[in-house]
C-alpha positions as a printed Julia matrix, in Angstrom:
214×3 Matrix{Float64}:
 -16.26   -7.55    8.87
 -14.8   -10.12    6.47
 -15.57  -11.91    3.21
 -16.83  -14.98    5.08
 -19.15  -12.86    7.22
 -20.42  -10.77    4.31
 -21.26  -13.83    2.21
 -22.67  -15.79    5.15
 -26.18  -17.08    5.7
 -29.08  -14.84    6.66
 -28.6   -15.89   10.29
 -25.05  -14.52   10.34
 -24.91  -11.04   11.84
 -23.14   -8.71    9.42
 -23.92  -10.75    6.3
 -25.49   -9.18    3.22
 -28.44  -11.56    3.47
 -28.9   -10.58    7.12
 -28.8    -6.85    6.31
 -31.38   -7.23    3.53
 -33.38   -9.87    5.43
 -33.46  -12.1     2.35
 -32.07  -15.58    1.69
 -32.19  -15.44   -2.12
 -29.44  -12.85   -2.6
 -26.32  -14.21   -4.37
 -24.01  -12.65   -1.8
 -20.67  -13.21   -3.55
 -22.01  -11.7    -6.78
 -23.55   -8.76   -4.94
 -20.29   -8.13   -3.08
 -18.29   -8.13   -6.32
 -20.76   -5.68   -7.88
 -20.59   -3.48   -4.77
 -16.8    -3.33   -4.99
 -17.03   -2.34   -8.65
 -19.61    0.32   -7.78
 -17.44    1.85   -5.05
 -14.17    1.95   -6.93
 -15.55    3.79   -9.93
 -15.53    6.89   -7.67
 -13.6     6.24   -4.45
 -10.17    7.91   -4.41
  -8.91    7.94   -0.83
  -5.54    7.87    0.93
  -5.51    4.09    1.42
  -5.6     3.62   -2.36
  -2.5     5.73   -3.02
   0.4     3.56   -4.21
   3.94    4.35   -5.4
   5.55    2.45   -8.27
   9.32    2.8    -8.68
  11.18    1.25  -11.56
  13.08    1.9   -14.77
  12.33    2.29  -18.44
  15.06    1.01  -20.74
  16.56    2.8   -23.71
  14.61    2.47  -26.96
  11.18    2.22  -25.32
   8.1     4.31  -26.11
   5.52    2.61  -23.86
   5.17    0.62  -20.64
   2.6    -2.13  -20.05
   0.19   -0.92  -17.38
  -0.49   -4.42  -16.06
   3.22   -4.77  -15.24
   3.7    -1.33  -13.71
   0.36   -1.02  -11.87
  -1.81   -4.17  -12.13
  -4.88   -2.64  -10.44
  -4.43    0.9   -11.72
  -7.37    3.29  -11.42
  -6.02    6.81  -11.86
  -2.65    8.56  -11.96
  -1.66   11.12   -9.31
   1.85   12.16  -10.4
   4.65   10.85  -12.61
   8.34   11.8   -12.51
  11.76   10.81  -13.7
  14.16   10.29  -10.79
  17.94   10.29  -10.39
  20.27   12.38  -12.55
  17.53   13.09  -15.12
  14.92   14.06  -12.52
  11.91   15.95  -13.83
   8.15   15.82  -14.2
   6.45   13.64  -16.8
   3.21   15.43  -17.62
   0.15   13.19  -18.01
  -1.86   14.46  -20.97
  -5.25   13.71  -22.47
  -5.25   11.86  -25.78
  -5.95   14.82  -28.06
  -3.28   17.05  -26.51
  -0.81   14.16  -26.51
  -1.35   13.38  -30.2
  -0.98   17.02  -31.21
   2.45   17.25  -29.53
   4.04   13.94  -30.51
   7.67   14.31  -31.57
   7.84   12.37  -34.86
   9.64   12.57  -38.17
   7.91   12.71  -41.55
   7.02    8.99  -41.56
   5.55    9.11  -38.06
   8.51    7.49  -36.28
   9.06    8.85  -32.79
  12.21   10.86  -32.15
  14.47    9.72  -29.36
  15.12   11.73  -26.22
  14.03   12.33  -22.64
  10.36   11.46  -21.92
   8.58   14.57  -20.69
   4.94   13.71  -21.41
   2.75   10.63  -21.55
  -0.8     9.49  -21.95
  -2.4     6.44  -20.33
  -4.83    4.19  -22.17
  -6.48    0.91  -21.25
  -3.28   -1.12  -21.39
  -0.22    1.14  -21.68
   1.59    4.26  -20.53
   2.67    5.85  -23.82
   5.55    8.34  -23.9
   5.8    11.29  -26.25
   9.23   10.13  -27.38
  11.35    6.98  -27.6
  13.77    6.88  -24.69
  17.41    7.56  -25.48
  18.69    6.11  -22.21
  17.57    4.2   -19.12
  15.44    6.36  -16.82
  14.3     5.84  -13.25
  10.58    6.39  -12.74
   8.28    7.25   -9.84
   4.55    6.89  -10.46
   2.0     7.67   -7.76
  -1.45    6.33   -8.57
  -4.77    5.21   -7.11
  -5.11    1.44   -6.92
  -8.16   -0.77   -6.79
  -7.57   -3.21   -3.9
  -7.52   -6.94   -4.48
 -11.13   -8.16   -4.49
 -12.42   -9.72   -1.29
 -12.5   -13.51   -1.42
 -12.0   -16.6     0.67
  -8.25  -16.1     0.39
  -8.45  -12.32    0.9
 -10.86  -11.91    3.8
 -10.29   -8.21    4.6
  -8.89   -5.01    3.16
  -8.87   -1.3     3.97
 -12.57   -1.01    3.1
 -13.63   -3.68    5.6
 -11.26   -2.23    8.22
 -11.65    1.53    7.74
 -14.88    2.08    5.8
 -17.35   -0.61    6.92
 -20.37    1.7     6.66
 -19.51    2.58    3.07
 -19.16   -1.11    2.24
 -22.52   -1.89    3.87
 -24.37    0.73    1.83
 -22.63   -0.35   -1.4
 -23.57   -3.98   -0.75
 -27.16   -3.1     0.02
 -27.43   -0.93   -3.08
 -26.36   -3.94   -5.15
 -28.55   -6.33   -3.15
 -31.69   -4.26   -3.58
 -30.92   -3.81   -7.26
 -30.93   -7.61   -7.52
 -34.23   -7.69   -5.62
 -35.65   -4.99   -7.94
 -36.43   -2.78   -4.95
 -35.64    0.6    -6.49
 -36.59    2.63   -3.44
 -34.11    0.92   -1.12
 -31.53    0.69   -3.9
 -31.65    4.44   -4.5
 -31.43    5.22   -0.77
 -28.34    3.08   -0.27
 -26.72    4.4    -3.45
 -27.21    7.95   -2.16
 -25.68    7.02    1.2
 -22.77    5.33   -0.57
 -22.2     8.44   -2.73
 -22.19   10.65    0.37
 -19.66    8.48    2.18
 -17.44    8.32   -0.9
 -17.57   12.11   -1.15
 -16.59   12.43    2.53
 -13.7     9.96    2.19
 -12.4    11.68   -0.95
 -12.79   15.12    0.62
 -10.82   14.06    3.7
  -7.97   12.92    1.47
  -8.09   16.26   -0.4
  -8.02   18.18    2.89
  -4.99   16.23    4.14
  -3.16   16.85    0.86
  -4.01   20.56    0.9
  -2.74   20.91    4.48
   0.51   19.2     3.51
   0.95   21.43    0.46
   0.36   24.53    2.58
   2.99   23.38    5.12
   5.51   23.04    2.31
   4.61   26.49    1.01
   5.0    28.23    4.35
   8.26   26.38    5.02
   9.54   27.81    1.77
  10.18   24.38    0.28
C-alpha cells in the first residue's frame, strides 16, 4: 500500500476509488482527511518519539515547532545530566495557580520543575537560571502521505485501519451515512486495539522493572 496506489484510478487494486467503487471521489483529499481522522485518537508505539536538547539560561518557554514539529501529545518530560529530575506536565489552571512570580508578575529564576503545553509553546513555571539538558518523549503525527512520501508506519503496519479510515472519509464525501458510520466504527475499534496493545507492552515493561527492584 502506498500513496500512489491509494490515490490511483478506480481500476487500480487497493485504491480508494476501487474500494468504494466510485470514480468521483477526490482521493488525495479523502486520504488527507482520513489521516486527520486517525491521528486525533491513535496513540501507538510507532508514534513514540524522543527529543533531546537543551534549554539555555534565561528562558521561560520553548517553541513547540522547533522541539517537536508534529507534536500530538506528551508522554514524559525530564531534565537530564547533573540536574536530572522530572518536569511535571500540568493543565493550564493548575499551572497558572502555581507560577513562581514576584509582585509584578515577573517569573523567578531557578530550575524548571513544571510546564504546560499550549498550541505553540512549552511554557516553564520559572525562568531558567542555567543551561539544562532535556528529554521529552511524545506522540508524533507522521509526515502526511504524498508523492514524495509514499509510505509510513500506517501503510506498513496498519493497512486495515488506513482502509477503514479512508472509506469513512470517502463515504462521507458521497453522503452515504450508513457506510460512513460502519467504517468509522471499524476504524475506532482498530484504533482502540492498537492503543491497547501499546498500553499492554508498557505495563509489562513497568512490571518487569518493579519485580527487578529497579
